N, C-alpha and C positions, 0 to 999 in steps of 0.2 A: 789370679783364673787356676795357676796351674794344680791346686790343691783340686781343687775341680776334678780333674782329669789322674789322676795320682795313681791312680788303681787300676787302672784299664786296662789293664793284661788280665789280671784278675777275673774284672767283668768276662771278656771275652767265654770264661767256664760258662756262663749263661747259659748262650748258643747252642743248642742241642737239646738243654734240660723245657725247652717253651716256655723259656722266660727271656727278659731283656731289660735294657736300663735306657731311660729316655734323658736327655740334656733337654730340662725348660727354659727359654726365653720367651721375650715380648719382643714383639715388632710396633715399639713405642703405640700401642695401643691397648685397652685393656685386655686383650684375649692372651693366652698362653699357647704355645705350640709348641713340638718336640719334631727333633728328628733321635735315631738308635745313636746312643753314646760308640758303639763297634767303628760307625762309619766317621766319626770325629775324631783329626788326629792331636790339636789343642783350640785351644780359647785365648784370645789375647785383646787387651785394647785396640780401637782403629789405626793401624800405623796411617804414614804419609803415603798416598798411592799416585801414580803415572798414568793420568786420562788415556785415553784410547779412542781420537777420533773415527766417527766412522765404525765404532763397533756396538754391539745391541744396546739396546735402551736401559735395559736391566745392569748393563754392565757399569759399573761405577769406573773402574780404571783397572790397573797391575798394582801388587803387592810383591815389595822386593824382602823373602823371607831365607835369611842365611843362603841368601842364591841364588833363590830358586821365585821365580816371578810367576806368582800368584793371579789368578783372575779376580776380582772382586764382583761378587750378585747381589745387587740390594734386592732382599728377599722381599722385601713391604714391597717393592715396585712388580718384582721375577710375579706375583702372586694378585697383583692386580688392587694392590691399594693406594691413596691418593699418596704420593710425596711428599713428606714434610716442608715446609713452609722453610726449616735450618734442621742443619744436625744436632740429633740429642746427645746431649753431653754422657747418658749411658749406655753409647754406640760401643758394641764389639765387634771381635770379627770369629766368625767359626770356620777352622781348616779341615774339612774335608774331605774323604777320600774316595769318588763314587767310579765306577768303571773306569777303573785304572786313571783317572784323572784327577789331578789337586785342585781342589779351588775354594775359593772363601767365602760364605754367607755373611754381611754384613747384616746385622743384627740391633736387638735392641738391648733390654737388659736380659743377661745369664742369670737368671737364676738358681736352679739345683737340677740335682740328679733323683730319678728314683725309680725305684726297681721297682717290675710290676712281670707280670705275668702274662702271654700273648692270651691267654683265654678272658683275662679280663679290657684287650684292645678290641675294638668293634667297628665294620664295616660305618664308613660316613653316612647318613641315610640314605635312602635312595631319591630322592626329592632335591638331592642337593645338585643334583645333573649332570651331566659328562662331564661338563669345564672346571668340576672342583677340581681345586690345588691337594688337596687331604686325601691322604690312603684310607688313613683310621683314625676314628679320636675314643680317649679315655675317658675316665674321673679321677684323680689324685687328692689326696687330703691336704690342704696349706701348709707347708711348717711353719706358718708362724701363726695357727688358729687351726680349727675345728671345722672349719668352712670346706666343701667340696669343693674341686676347682674343674673347669670341663676342658682337658689339654687336646688341641686339635695337632694328628701327624702330618706334617708335610711330606707331600707326594715329590720326593728332591728327582728321584725320574722325569716326572712330568715338566718340572720346572727346566731340568736341564735340558730335557729333547726340544721346546723352545726356543732354547738358544743356542745350543751344538745342532747339525745337520748329521743327523745320525743316519746313514748311508745305509738302506735294506737292500741291496743289490749283491749277489754271489758275480764273483769274478768267476770269468770265463774258464781259468785253469786248475777250477776249484771244483766246477759241474759236472758229475761222471753223468753223460747222457746214458749210454747203457743201462744205467739203474732206474733212470724215468718210470719206462714201465714198467718196472719194478715195484717201484713206491705209489704210482697212481691209486690212489682211492685206502692207502694205508691211514690208521687212524693214529694220530701222535695228542697228549693233553698235556696241555699246558696248563699250570698252577701259578696263577699269580695275582698281585692285591692292587696291582700299578694297571690300570687300563691302556697308560704308555707303555709299559712295557709287554703287553700283552699286543698291540699292535705290531710294537717293534717284530717280534718273534714270527707273529701269522704274516706281515710283509715277505718275510722271508717264507716263511714255508708254504706260501701261497706260490712260489714258482717252481715248485717241487710237485703239487698236484698231490699232495696227501692232507686228508680230513683233519679239521685243526678243532677239539672238543676242548673247550676252557672253561674253569673253576679260578673263583676267588679269591679263595684259602685253603689252607688244607684242611680242613675240617670239609667244608664242602667236597673237594676231591677223595677225602676218606672214604665219604657213605656213600658218595656214587662209586667208587670201585667196589665197595662193599653191596650197595645193589646190584650191582652185577652179575658178580660173587653169589650171592645169593638164588642168584636168577639162573646160575648153572654154567653163565660165561668162564670159560677161561680169558683170564683179565690178561695175562700175558701173552696168550695169542690176540686177543682180541684191539689191546694194543702194541702200536711197534713202540714205543717208549714213553713216558712220562717226565714234561720239563717242569720243574719245579722252580722255583723262587727259595730264597732262607727265610726269607720274614715273613709273615705274613698275619692277620687278626685269627683269633682266636684257636689256629695249630699252623707253626714254623713247619719249614722243608722239613727242617732234620728228625722233627717227630714223626710228622708224616712218613716217612721213611722208613723211622722203625717200624711204624705199624705195620708197614707192606711186609719189611721182611720178616716178621714177628707173626706172621699171618701164613700158613702152609699151603693156601689154595692162592695167596698173591704174591709169595716171595721171588716167586723169577721173574718178575717186572723188572725191565732195564730200566730205573734213575738217572736223570740229568739233571744236575742242579745244578741253577744257570741261577748268579746274582750278585752283586755289584760289589759283595765285603770282600774283606781282602783275600788273594789267593793263597798265601803261603797257609794260613790259619784252615779254609775251607781244606783242602786238602788233607789235613787231618781229620777234620770232621767227615770227609768223602770216607775215609779210611772206617774211622769209628761207626756211625749207621748204617752205610754200606751203601752207598751212592754208587754207581759204577763212572759217571764219570763225574769232573767239573768244570764248568766254562763261566768265564767270567763276564760280565756284561760288559757292552754288545759287539758281537764278535760274529757277524752271519755267516764269515767264512769257515768259521770253525764251530761254530752249531751245523752248520752242513756237512760240514766233514766229518761231524759224530754220526749223524743221523745215515749219512752213506757207509759208513764204519761198519754201522749197527745189522743195518740190510746185508753184507757183506758176510756177515757172522751167520745168517740165517741162509744163506745160500748152501 
């Protein structure tokens, strides 16, 4: 399976070009699912696990990988599929890094990697409801035939949020009470395709008294900003800042930032990248595309610190 991931470093170059590569897999069903390759550390056959009594039902146990204890999440069970009667022979473990933590996802067959553009990634139909575990869908050609396969991209942040308790509260020593009157009514645009991630950010920002405006992807955000621009509004004055995810259907956060920075009437907008992708790479991308700050998800205190820092800059 190492051959599937032997050029991940090269694939990171796709980020910022509005392209991505998806690792396709099954959950012992006919459906094909995917996650972004950039969040995958390795893929291996299911190792021996140690059970954890009293843990979340979707936690199958802990695997020891080169001295690191990695929790194993049964992805099939986590997204609501019935548990199979017995372990399938093609079971694999996808080791990922999200939100500064490492975890393994137990899946079925790991198929292949496909290269695609974010413009080919679409949000799931609205009829799927708020409880869906999908963040997007796309279509790819089957590697063994000319058939077109529907691929469902998992909202991993939603899966993790239901297993790990993310605290949205702000520490007492972080909040500067003297800034709260200034923050009242200030507008912040948050751009993220994950409803769970948006709720986490909103939960923290609501404690500051700011007005939150939501967009579900980069293209939606760019169109909104252009609409304000065309109406004669000063975007940089209208918004305290824009907080954007990196990975989103139709237009990613890097491309969104690039478009804003190359518009003379919008280029002064303060932009914070808030993503679960790895920190070291994003710090380089922040400089490349022109983001003002980078925050790895989900850190309420750091998020509030960035907002307060921005307010102080404007005083």
